[in-house]
C-alpha positions as CSV (number, residue, x, y, z in Angstrom):
1,M,0.0,0.0,0.0
2,S,1.4,3.4,-1.0
3,N,1.5,6.3,1.4
4,D,-1.5,8.0,0.0
5,G,-3.7,5.0,0.6
6,R,-3.7,3.5,-2.9
7,H,-2.1,0.2,-3.9
8,A,1.5,0.8,-5.3
9,D,2.2,-1.5,-8.2
10,R,6.0,-1.3,-7.7
11,L,8.7,0.0,-5.4
12,L,11.9,1.4,-6.6
13,E,14.9,2.1,-4.4
14,A,17.7,4.6,-5.1
15,D,20.2,6.9,-3.5
16,V,18.2,9.9,-4.8
17,V,14.9,10.5,-6.4
18,V,14.7,13.7,-8.6
19,V,11.3,15.2,-9.2
20,G,11.3,17.2,-12.4
21,A,13.6,16.8,-15.4
22,G,14.3,20.5,-16.2
23,P,17.8,21.9,-16.0
24,G,18.0,21.8,-12.2
25,G,16.8,18.2,-11.9
26,T,19.0,16.9,-14.8
27,A,22.1,18.7,-13.5
28,A,21.6,17.0,-10.2
29,A,21.0,13.6,-11.8
30,I,24.0,13.8,-14.1
31,T,26.3,14.8,-11.2
32,L,25.0,12.0,-9.0
33,A,25.0,9.3,-11.6
34,R,28.5,10.2,-12.7
35,A,29.6,9.7,-9.1
36,G,28.1,6.2,-9.1
37,R,24.9,6.9,-7.3
38,Q,21.6,5.3,-8.1
39,V,19.3,8.0,-9.4
40,V,15.6,7.9,-10.4
41,V,14.3,11.0,-12.3
42,V,10.6,11.4,-12.7
43,D,8.8,14.1,-14.7
44,K,5.1,14.6,-15.4
45,A,5.8,15.4,-19.1
46,N,7.0,13.3,-22.0
47,F,10.2,14.7,-23.6
48,P,10.9,16.5,-25.7
49,R,8.3,19.0,-24.5
50,D,8.0,22.8,-24.9
51,K,8.9,25.0,-21.9
52,I,8.0,28.7,-21.9
53,C,11.2,30.6,-21.7
54,G,13.3,33.4,-23.3
55,D,15.7,30.6,-24.4
56,G,18.9,32.6,-23.5
57,L,21.9,30.7,-22.2
58,T,24.5,32.8,-20.3
59,T,28.2,32.1,-20.0
60,G,27.6,30.6,-16.6
61,A,24.9,28.3,-17.8
62,L,27.1,27.2,-20.8
63,R,30.1,26.4,-18.7
64,I,28.0,24.1,-16.5
65,M,26.4,22.4,-19.5
66,E,29.8,21.8,-20.9
67,H,30.9,20.3,-17.5
68,L,27.9,18.1,-17.5
69,G,28.8,16.7,-20.9
70,V,26.1,18.3,-23.1
71,R,27.4,19.0,-26.6
72,P,26.1,21.8,-28.9
73,E,25.7,19.2,-31.6
74,A,22.9,17.6,-29.6
75,I,20.8,20.9,-29.7
76,S,19.5,21.6,-33.2
77,S,18.3,25.2,-32.3
78,W,21.8,26.2,-31.0
79,K,22.5,29.8,-32.0
80,P,25.7,31.6,-30.7
81,V,25.4,35.3,-30.0
82,H,28.2,37.8,-30.6
83,D,26.6,41.2,-30.4
84,I,24.1,42.6,-27.9
85,H,22.2,45.7,-28.7
86,V,20.6,47.5,-25.7
87,G,18.2,50.4,-26.2
88,G,17.3,52.8,-23.5
89,P,14.1,54.7,-22.7
90,S,15.2,57.7,-24.7
91,G,15.8,55.6,-27.8
92,H,19.6,55.6,-27.5
93,T,21.1,52.2,-28.4
94,V,24.5,50.8,-27.5
95,T,26.1,47.7,-29.0
96,F,28.0,45.5,-26.6
97,P,30.3,42.9,-28.3
98,L,31.2,39.5,-26.9
99,P,34.5,37.8,-27.6
100,R,34.3,35.9,-30.9
101,H,37.2,33.4,-30.8
102,R,37.5,32.0,-27.3
103,G,34.4,29.8,-26.9
104,E,30.8,30.7,-26.4
105,F,29.7,33.5,-24.1
106,A,26.0,33.6,-25.0
107,V,23.8,31.2,-26.9
108,V,20.1,31.1,-27.7
109,A,18.5,27.6,-27.9
110,E,14.9,26.5,-27.5
111,R,14.2,25.0,-24.1
112,A,12.6,22.0,-25.6
113,D,16.0,21.1,-27.2
114,V,18.1,22.1,-24.2
115,D,16.0,20.2,-21.7
116,H,15.9,17.1,-23.9
117,A,19.6,17.1,-24.4
118,L,20.2,17.4,-20.6
119,L,17.8,14.5,-20.0
120,E,19.5,12.3,-22.6
121,Q,22.8,13.1,-20.9
122,A,21.4,12.0,-17.6
123,R,20.3,8.7,-19.2
124,K,23.7,8.3,-20.7
125,E,25.3,8.7,-17.3
126,G,23.1,5.9,-15.9
127,A,20.1,7.6,-14.3
128,T,16.7,5.9,-14.5
129,V,14.2,8.2,-16.2
130,I,10.5,7.8,-15.9
131,E,8.3,10.2,-18.0
132,G,4.6,11.0,-17.7
133,A,4.3,10.4,-14.0
134,S,3.1,12.9,-11.4
135,I,4.0,13.0,-7.7
136,S,1.1,12.5,-5.4
137,A,2.5,12.0,-1.9
138,I,5.7,12.2,0.1
139,V,6.6,10.5,3.4
140,D,9.8,11.9,4.9
141,S,11.1,9.6,7.7
142,D,14.2,9.4,9.8
143,D,16.1,7.1,7.5
144,A,14.5,7.6,4.0
145,V,12.1,9.5,1.9
146,T,9.3,7.8,-0.1
147,A,7.6,9.5,-3.0
148,T,4.5,8.1,-4.5
149,F,3.8,8.8,-8.2
150,T,0.9,8.1,-10.5
151,E,1.1,7.4,-14.2
152,P,-1.6,6.6,-16.8
153,T,-2.0,3.1,-18.3
154,A,-3.0,1.9,-21.7
155,D,-6.4,0.6,-20.4
156,G,-7.4,3.8,-18.6
157,P,-7.0,3.7,-14.8
158,E,-3.9,5.3,-13.3
159,R,-1.4,3.1,-11.4
160,A,0.8,4.2,-8.5
161,F,4.5,3.4,-7.8
162,D,6.8,4.4,-5.0
163,V,10.4,5.5,-5.0
164,R,12.2,5.1,-1.8
165,A,15.5,7.0,-1.5
166,R,17.9,8.7,0.9
167,Y,17.1,12.1,-0.5
168,L,14.6,13.8,-2.8
169,I,15.8,16.7,-5.0
170,A,12.7,18.7,-6.0
171,A,13.1,20.5,-9.4
172,D,9.4,20.8,-10.0
173,G,9.1,24.5,-10.8
174,M,7.6,27.6,-9.3
175,W,4.3,25.8,-8.5
176,S,6.2,23.0,-6.9
177,P,3.9,20.1,-5.9
178,T,6.5,18.9,-3.5
179,R,6.3,22.2,-1.6
180,K,2.5,21.9,-1.4
181,L,2.8,18.3,-0.1
182,L,5.4,19.3,2.6
183,G,3.7,22.6,3.6
184,T,6.4,25.0,2.5
185,A,4.5,26.6,-0.3
186,E,3.6,30.3,0.1
187,P,-0.2,30.7,-0.4
188,G,-1.0,33.2,-3.2
189,Y,2.6,33.6,-4.3
190,L,2.7,34.7,-8.0
191,G,6.4,35.4,-8.5
192,E,8.3,38.7,-8.7
193,W,8.2,39.0,-12.5
194,H,5.9,38.0,-15.3
195,A,7.0,37.3,-18.9
196,F,5.3,37.0,-22.3
197,R,6.8,35.2,-25.3
198,Q,6.1,34.4,-28.9
199,Y,8.2,32.8,-31.7
200,F,8.6,34.6,-35.0
201,S,9.8,33.3,-38.4
202,D,11.1,35.2,-41.5
203,V,12.6,37.9,-39.3
204,G,14.8,40.6,-40.8
205,P,18.6,40.5,-40.9
206,K,18.9,42.7,-37.8
207,A,17.2,40.1,-35.7
208,A,20.2,37.8,-36.2
209,D,21.7,39.7,-33.2
210,L,20.3,39.8,-29.7
211,W,18.3,42.9,-28.8
212,V,17.1,44.3,-25.5
213,W,14.9,47.4,-25.2
214,F,14.3,49.1,-21.8
215,E,11.0,50.8,-22.7
216,A,9.9,53.8,-20.7
217,D,6.6,52.2,-19.8
218,L,8.1,48.9,-18.8
219,V,11.2,49.7,-16.8
220,P,12.7,47.9,-14.9
221,G,11.2,45.4,-17.3
222,Y,12.3,45.1,-20.9
223,V,11.5,43.8,-24.4
224,W,13.7,41.2,-26.1
225,S,14.4,39.7,-29.4
226,F,16.6,36.6,-29.2
227,P,17.9,35.1,-32.4
228,L,17.4,31.4,-33.4
229,P,18.6,29.6,-36.5
230,D,16.7,29.7,-39.9
231,G,15.4,33.2,-39.7
232,R,13.5,32.7,-36.4
233,A,13.5,34.6,-33.1
234,N,12.1,34.4,-29.6
235,V,10.5,37.8,-28.9
236,G,8.8,38.8,-25.7
237,F,8.8,41.2,-22.8
238,G,8.9,41.0,-19.0
239,I,7.5,43.2,-16.3
240,Q,8.1,43.4,-12.5
241,R,4.9,42.8,-10.5
242,G,3.6,46.0,-8.9
243,G,5.0,48.2,-11.7
244,K,3.3,50.5,-14.3
245,V,1.9,47.6,-16.3
246,T,-0.1,44.8,-14.7
247,T,-0.1,41.2,-15.8
248,K,-3.7,41.5,-17.0
249,E,-2.6,44.3,-19.4
250,M,0.2,42.3,-21.0
251,K,-1.9,40.6,-23.7
252,A,-3.5,43.8,-24.9
253,L,-0.2,45.6,-24.9
254,W,1.6,43.0,-27.0
255,P,0.4,44.1,-30.5
256,E,1.3,47.7,-29.6
257,I,4.8,46.7,-28.5
258,L,5.4,44.8,-31.8
259,S,4.3,47.9,-33.7
260,R,6.8,50.3,-32.1
261,P,9.0,51.5,-34.9
262,H,12.4,50.5,-33.4
263,I,11.1,47.0,-32.6
264,A,9.3,46.5,-35.9
265,D,12.5,47.6,-37.7
266,V,14.5,44.8,-36.1
267,L,11.8,42.1,-36.7
268,G,11.5,43.2,-40.4
269,P,8.4,43.7,-42.6
270,I,7.6,40.1,-43.3
271,A,8.1,38.6,-39.8
272,I,5.4,36.0,-39.1
273,A,4.1,35.1,-35.6
274,E,4.2,31.4,-34.9
275,G,1.3,29.9,-33.0
276,R,0.0,31.6,-29.9
277,H,1.8,33.8,-27.4
278,Q,2.4,32.5,-23.9
279,A,3.0,34.0,-20.5
280,W,4.6,32.7,-17.3
281,P,5.5,33.9,-13.8
282,I,9.2,34.2,-12.7
283,P,10.1,33.5,-9.0
284,A,13.1,35.5,-7.8
285,R,13.5,35.3,-4.0
286,V,16.1,32.7,-3.4
287,D,17.2,34.7,-0.3
288,E,13.8,34.2,1.4
289,V,12.5,30.7,0.6
290,V,13.0,27.4,2.4
291,L,15.7,25.6,0.5
292,A,15.6,22.3,2.3
293,K,13.4,20.3,4.7
294,G,14.0,16.9,6.1
295,R,15.5,14.9,3.2
296,V,14.2,17.2,0.5
297,L,16.2,19.8,-1.3
298,W,14.6,22.4,-3.7
299,V,16.5,23.6,-6.8
300,G,15.8,25.9,-9.8
301,D,12.5,27.7,-9.9
302,A,11.3,25.6,-7.0
303,A,14.0,27.4,-5.0
304,A,13.0,30.8,-6.6
305,A,16.6,31.0,-7.9
306,T,16.2,33.4,-10.8
307,D,18.1,36.6,-11.4
308,P,15.7,39.4,-10.2
309,M,17.3,41.9,-12.7
310,T,17.1,39.8,-15.9
311,G,14.7,36.9,-15.1
312,E,17.4,34.5,-16.2
313,G,17.0,31.1,-14.5
314,I,18.6,28.4,-16.5
315,G,22.1,29.0,-15.1
316,Q,20.8,29.3,-11.6
317,A,18.8,26.1,-12.0
318,L,21.9,24.2,-13.3
319,L,24.0,25.6,-10.4
320,T,21.5,24.7,-7.7
321,G,21.1,21.2,-9.1
322,V,24.8,20.6,-9.1
323,E,25.2,22.0,-5.6
324,A,22.3,19.9,-4.3
325,A,24.0,16.8,-5.8
326,R,27.3,17.7,-4.3
327,A,25.8,18.2,-0.8
328,V,24.3,14.7,-1.1
329,L,27.6,13.2,-2.3
330,A,29.5,14.7,0.6
331,G,26.9,13.3,3.1
332,A,26.6,9.6,2.5
333,P,28.1,6.5,0.7
334,A,26.2,5.0,-2.2
335,V,23.4,2.5,-1.8
336,G,24.8,-1.0,-1.4
337,G,28.4,0.2,-0.8
338,A,30.8,-1.6,1.5
339,S,29.9,0.7,4.4
340,D,26.2,0.4,3.7
341,P,25.0,-3.2,3.4
342,S,21.3,-2.4,3.3
343,P,19.7,-0.5,0.4
344,V,18.6,3.0,1.2
345,L,18.7,2.6,5.0
346,G,21.7,3.8,7.0
347,S,21.6,7.5,6.4
348,T,20.9,9.1,9.8
349,P,18.9,12.2,10.7
350,R,22.2,13.9,11.6
351,E,23.6,13.1,8.1
352,A,20.5,14.5,6.5
353,A,20.9,17.7,8.6
354,D,24.5,18.0,7.4
355,V,23.3,17.6,3.8
356,R,20.7,20.3,4.2
357,H,23.1,22.8,5.8
358,R,25.8,22.1,3.2
359,Y,23.3,22.8,0.4
360,E,22.0,25.9,2.1
361,R,25.5,27.3,2.6
362,A,26.4,26.6,-1.0
363,V,23.4,28.4,-2.4
364,H,24.0,31.4,-0.1
365,H,27.7,31.4,-1.1
366,E,27.0,31.3,-4.8
367,L,23.7,33.2,-5.3
368,V,22.6,35.4,-2.5
369,A,25.2,38.2,-2.9
370,D,24.4,38.3,-6.6
371,H,20.7,38.3,-5.9
372,K,21.1,41.3,-3.6
373,M,23.3,43.1,-6.1
374,S,20.6,42.6,-8.8
375,L,17.9,44.0,-6.5
376,L,20.0,47.2,-6.1
377,L,20.3,47.5,-9.9
378,V,16.6,46.9,-10.4
379,R,15.9,49.9,-8.1
380,A,18.0,52.1,-10.4
381,L,16.4,50.7,-13.6
382,K,12.9,51.4,-12.3
383,H,13.3,55.0,-13.3
384,R,13.9,56.3,-16.9
385,K,16.8,58.4,-15.8
386,G,18.4,55.5,-14.0
387,A,18.0,53.2,-17.0
388,R,19.3,55.8,-19.4
389,A,22.3,56.6,-17.2
390,A,23.2,52.9,-16.7
391,I,23.2,52.2,-20.5
392,R,25.3,55.3,-21.3
393,V,27.9,54.6,-18.6
394,A,28.1,50.9,-19.8
395,G,28.8,52.2,-23.3
396,L,31.4,54.9,-22.5
397,T,34.4,53.1,-23.9
398,P,35.3,49.9,-25.8
399,W,36.5,48.4,-22.5
400,T,33.2,49.1,-20.7
401,R,31.2,47.9,-23.7
402,R,33.1,44.7,-23.9
403,N,33.1,43.9,-20.2
404,F,29.6,45.0,-19.6
405,A,28.4,42.3,-22.1
406,R,30.4,39.7,-20.3
407,W,29.1,40.8,-16.9
408,L,25.5,40.9,-18.1
409,F,25.8,37.3,-19.4
410,E,27.3,36.1,-16.2
411,D,30.8,35.4,-17.3
412,E,31.5,36.5,-13.7
413,P,29.2,36.5,-10.7
414,R,26.9,39.6,-10.5
415,A,28.4,40.8,-7.2
416,V,32.0,39.5,-7.7
417,V,33.5,43.0,-7.0
418,L,31.9,43.0,-3.6
419,T,32.8,39.4,-2.7
420,P,36.6,39.1,-2.6
421,R,36.3,35.3,-1.8
422,R,35.4,34.9,-5.5
423,W,38.2,37.0,-7.0
424,H,40.7,35.2,-9.3
425,R,43.5,36.2,-11.5
426,R,41.7,35.6,-14.8
427,F,38.8,38.0,-13.9
428,L,37.0,38.8,-17.2
429,R,39.8,37.1,-19.1
430,R,38.6,33.4,-19.1
431,D,37.6,31.6,-22.2
432,G,34.0,31.0,-22.8
433,A,32.4,27.6,-22.8
434,Y,33.2,25.0,-25.5
435,A,36.5,26.8,-26.3
436,N,38.1,23.5,-27.4
437,R,35.3,22.3,-29.6
């Protein structure tokens, strides 16, 4: 009998069960499986599947993907970016170049392709992957955590199965079912930002570069056009909740944004909207949420680990997934190891507490200072004068233009100047990802 009262058709045992196969979950699974741990990854979707996103990959995200073994050749929509054009509220535009011959510093790729490539890499490393199953219950005990999942069957009725593991890594998104099951969800929480996206084909030649516009009515939010292969682009805009534009107004505002001359000029006269537009909330409060409870660690959007200035979350999801895996690896031997004769059992509450604290420290070490720096910058960008001044200062000299682009795309941590522990001799001089490809 499963822990939600229904009959469980099977029981799986593992070192770690990962709920959610997005970037955070697969980064954790790859790291654990590569270290010889038994990992079960469960996702409610069947892959490849679409995921609403801006599709931008920062330098930080790319470096982690390279470390995880994901190759660009596995992602058909892979589009390197070399020039970033940023427009201010007054219409002034500055071009920020990225290095061209030392690896990749920014890439645009559809999330459906990125997530599928990461999941296939997890399979390759030895993780067990179960698709099309939703979590329905969790029992977190002294020596293990048991998660119950339900999946459809060919003849109609759902069937349940349990996964019993030492730890559960929850990468199940902003609406995190695991948070609801364990009582750590915040009632009524809708995120700090809201974004709106649509794909376009037959875009003009200018749309082969990456564009960002800080529009006067949207700041600190912005409009973007991110290039994709074959004359396509991911186009959208994001707003901060509580700002001048409400989430209810976004749909009506979209056609007017697309008709603005400077945006229409980039998209070109024959650009065609593909399918319907989509919107999604963005959680950005990693410094406030519960990151771990019992034997459960939350990563990615489930940990609200997005950048509050840009809304970027892929790099943060990958990072938190890797750090959660490292915390587990440092805390206990593998199932069935010489020092652990019984499957799953043997991990004490004290070890679980050590894993939680290790993960929490890692997240605070890697993300919280950057999060606070981004919040300070958001305050400046809320006002037209602040946004205009920031863009002009960043574009003063070739040096500022070059290094602002690298900083914006997380070649270095956001708050690296204020955190000496992260200084290094190759500051803003490192190669990009995949430099040896």
